C-alpha positions, -999 to +999 in steps of 0.1 A: +518-191-323+538-216-344+540-253-342+575-254-355+591-263-321+576-298-323+565-302-359+578-293-393+561-299-426+576-333-432+569-347-398+533-333-399+526-351-432+544-383-419+522-383-388+491-378-409+501-407-431+507-429-401+473-421-385+454-427-417+472-459-428+494-440-453+464-433-473+466-395-478+500-381-473+521-372-503+550-396-511+566-380-541+600-377-524+600-414-517+590-421-552+618-401-566+643-418-543+631-453-553+629-444-589+598-465-594+561-460-596+538-467-567+500-471-565+483-439-556+449-434-539+433-423-572+442-456-588+470-442-610+506-447-604+525-419-587+549-407-613+583-395-600+587-358-604+623-349-605+622-313-616+599-283-614+566-280-596+561-311-574+597-322-572+600-315-535+569-335-526+551-304-512+533-284-539+518-259-514+552-249-500+566-246-535+540-219-542+543-204-508+507-210-496+495-226-464+474-258-466+446-262-441+429-288-420+392-280-427+373-272-396+353-244-413+330-266-434+321-269-470+330-233-480+341-225-515+369-201-504+389-230-489+381-256-515+347-270-506+348-306-494+370-338-494+367-361-524+368-397-515+394-421-532+367-436-554+358-402-567+394-394-575+397-428-592+368-420-616+383-386-623+414-405-634+394-429-655+375-401-671+408-389-684+415-422-702+395-414-733+378-387-753+341-386-756+313-364-770+305-342-739+268-338-749+264-375-752+281-380-718+259-354-702+227-370-715+239-404-701+249-388-668+214-372-666+197-406-668+221-419-641+212-390-619+175-393-624+175-430-615+198-426-585+178-396-572+143-412-578+134-383-600+098-378-611+086-394-644+098-374-674+127-358-655+164-361-660+196-346-646+225-324-658+260-320-643+269-283-641+299-263-632+285-258-597+251-247-585+257-211-595+263-222-630+231-242-628+213-209-621+228-193-651+220-220-676+186-227-660+173-192-662+187-188-696+168-219-707+136-206-693+139-175-716+156-190-747+139-223-750+157-239-780+156-209-803+190-201-817+184-164-821+177-161-784+205-185-774+231-162-790+215-130-776+216-137-739+221-116-718+204-091-741+168-101-735+153-068-746+132-085-773+124-117-754+087-122-748+093-132-712+122-120-691+109-112-656+115-135-626+094-131-594+113-136-561+102-131-525+120-102-510+132-124-481+147-148-507+171-123-522+207-135-517+242-132-532+234-158-559+205-140-575+234-122-592+235-154-614+199-149-623+204-112-632+235-120-653+212-138-677+194-106-685+164-115-664+147-088-644+139-096-607+105-085-594+103-085-556+072-096-537+063-103-500+030-119-498+011-146-517-013-120-530+016-098-542+031-128-560-001-135-579-006-098-587+030-095-600+025-122-627+021-106-662+028-116-698+065-108-693+068-132-663+088-163-671+094-179-637+093-177-599+125-182-579+126-201-546+157-200-524+153-231-503+177-222-475+156-191-469+122-208-471+115-202-435+119-165-440+093-161-467+055-160-466+050-183-496+061-219-493+076-241-519+044-261-527+024-228-528+050-213-552+047-243-575+009-242-574+008-205-582+032-209-611+014-239-626-019-220-625-004-192-645+018-212-669+052-201-657+083-219-645+097-225-610+134-229-599+144-242-565+180-234-554+187-261-528+225-260-534+235-265-498+204-283-486+216-319-485+220-339-462+196-354-455+198-375-486+161-378-491+159-341-502+175-351-535+141-366-544+118-348-520+124-313-534+120-322-572+088-342-562+072-309-550+070-300-586+097-274-592+106-273-629+143-271-621+161-279-588+198-275-582+222-291-557+259-283-552+283-312-559+312-296-540+295-295-505+285-326-486+280-347-517+318-344-517+322-343-554+346-320-574+345-285-561+334-271-595+304-294-598+267-293-593+235-307-608+201-298-621+171-321-620+142-312-641+119-319-671+137-335-700+129-307-724+141-280-699+173-299-693+179-301-730+175-263-732+199-259-703+225-280-722+219-258-752+229-228-731+262-242-718+295-256-728+305-274-750+282-252-771+298-220-784+284-185-785+264-192-753+263-174-720+271-207-703+302-214-724+322-203-693+303-229-672+324-257-687+322-292-672+349-316-682+344-353-686+366-360-655+343-338-634+312-355-647+325-390-638+338-378-604+305-361-595+285-392-605+306-414-582+304-389-554+266-387-558+263-425-558+283-428-526+263-400-510+230-416-518+240-450-506+256-440-474+244-451-440+235-417-426+235-429-390+269-444-394+281-411-408+268-393-377+285-418-355+318-411-373+314-374-366+307-382-329+338-403-327+360-376-341+346-351-316+351-376-288+388-380-297+392-343-292+371-342-260+391-369-243+424-351-251+413-317-237+393-329-207+424-329-183+428-292-190+394-281-177+379-280-212+344-295-212+326-309-242+291-293-246+261-312-258+260-319-295+238-295-314+221-313-343+188-306-362+183-330-391+155-308-404+176-276-405+179-258-438+213-258-454+246-275-444+230-299-420+257-313-398+263-317-360+279-288-342+305-296-316+316-271-290+337-270-259+340-247-229+373-235-214+374-231-176+390-196-171+401-208-136+424-234-152+434-219-185+443-184-195+425-185-228+392-175-244+374-194-271+387-169-296+422-175-284+418-212-290+406-207-325+434-182-332+460-207-320+446-234-342+446-210-372+482-200-365+493-237-366+521-243-390+531-259-414+495-268-419+469-244-405+439-258-386+410-237-398+414-201-409+404-166-401+403-159-438+374-182-446+348-155-451+321-173-470+317-142-492+354-142-503+372-110-512+355-076-514+363-046-536+366-010-525+342+019-528+349+042-556+356+070-531+382+049-513+419+050-522+435+021-541+451+000-514+455-038-519+459-042-481+424-029-475+410-058-496+432-083-479+421-070-445+385-073-453+391-109-463+410-119-432+390-103-405+363-130-404+371-156-377+362-193-376+330-196-356+308-225-344+276-228-364+255-215-336+257-180-322+286-178-297+276-158-266+300-173-241+336-160-247+350-191-231+333-213-257+348-225-290+336-249-316+341-261-352+330-285-378+343-320-381+325-333-412+353-324-436+382-338-416+403-364-433+412-397-415+435-389-386+430-352-385+409-354-354+439-368-336+461-341-350+437-314-338+436-331-303+474-331-301+476-295-312+451-285-285+470-304-259+501-284-268+482-251-267+465-258-234+497-271-218+513-237-224+482-218-212+477-235-179+474-211-149+498-216-120 
């Protein structure tokens, strides 16, 4: 289903600008027409682009890709999260001058430690995402500050310690980043097995925070065992804020390194994250990453613009009124609920558990009365995804991204694309009622709730039963 009968790309963006106070829609075409510079939301002037990419005012259309309204959540495959204007402004200011990146990282670390109430003797490090933090963190555990080891990773054959213990229930896609450092994973199930697995080659115990309720050994127990045996601990809490307090609660448990993603609800640059840990360990992490050369983390480059943008996003995140943020989400959902109620679509109770692990946000769902509308919940999500010129959600937002083929399968590009596009947008809880649909509202931009409501009104108007 297409939206082209009522909307086209220009009217869509114009409506979005009107709803949000002209704060977020592109205005390059007007700029070109006026022949003058206008203030942009990132604080820099909007420069007229009269030729090449950007000259039409719609860079997505110029490349032939479909932009999206994000009802999927903070997933990397569609760009993560929405950066606030203040964050974009500091990214611009970060581009004003050159600076020694190592010096900037050290200063940023102090800023992070103070803002996040880090334990005494700890500091922070801005990384190229939480996955990059795993790479440089585990490399640091093994290399320390020894140059011969720094240039050898991932060949850890002659390293004195290169084994990492992990609970079997904590295995996940991102332990690939641990393994790529040359570390060997040793699986355990129980506390007794964890202790028994420790040997002279053991360097650390890994803790996957989002899976902590699946394992038999808790975070505090993991730290206690590691300390008793003189080995390190790493807590991957990449998606586990909000609530904000976890930024200081988790490091306070005593993990040697803890990572958080910057491109999720912190709403920093997509390719950003941070480590919090002991000052010496953080220095070793920096030794393992860009701007240093001949390092495994050279590819985990963090630019000065990203560092400044992340710090501002973190500051805004820490200082937010979390109750006000929840009220904003409720208001967005209520805008949609009011619009769809006349069609027999009923808002379901909000699902929200502030103590949940990972991507903590309210879930909003609605129920379609089959006696009034000839649609299922899946049909509704499909109609939103089919919206043009700007899609609302996507059936291609598989959190795992693209997948390769088996060696025995024939080479067919279409098979890869099909695997990527077969995963529908789903509410965050298990959907058992086919008449139910739901989605996230936490990454909507101002005014997009009204646009979703208008689109649903159009869809339901056409689906009414006689």
